[in-house]
C-alpha angles and dihedrals in degrees: 000000000000112000141180093260090058092049092049090050090053091047090055085073090065114090133191097230093207095055100027096226131111121257093245095056091042087059094240095132110085103170141000120197125184119192117237095261096044092242096122135035117195117194125190108203139158136200130238089255135003088239094055105143092205093054099105091048093048091050093047091048092050090052092048094048093051094043087055086071086077087083088071098021106042092177089072106107106161143021116200119196116198112196107213133179100194115120094026111232120253133170094261087072092068122103117258088252091054093047090051093049093051094041093243114150 
């Protein structure tokens, strides 16, 4: 059965091209919900800034990477990405690995 860990693993393949880190380690993924039958995944995510020029590409790549899970979980029919701004992203939301890579302490 499709689970949140699998979705997070797929999302680790989505990078912010300006920063060079994946959206999970950047702390851009706020919530992942999978319906009971595994037909729909809903992701609440944000961007580092509302003016992020790579935003549309990041969102599209996130949807594509999660939809690729259909190869293993054919019941998956839809991936919904909700772009949210609350709470507003800040560097403290990054993983320790991301902070270290960017020199943020």
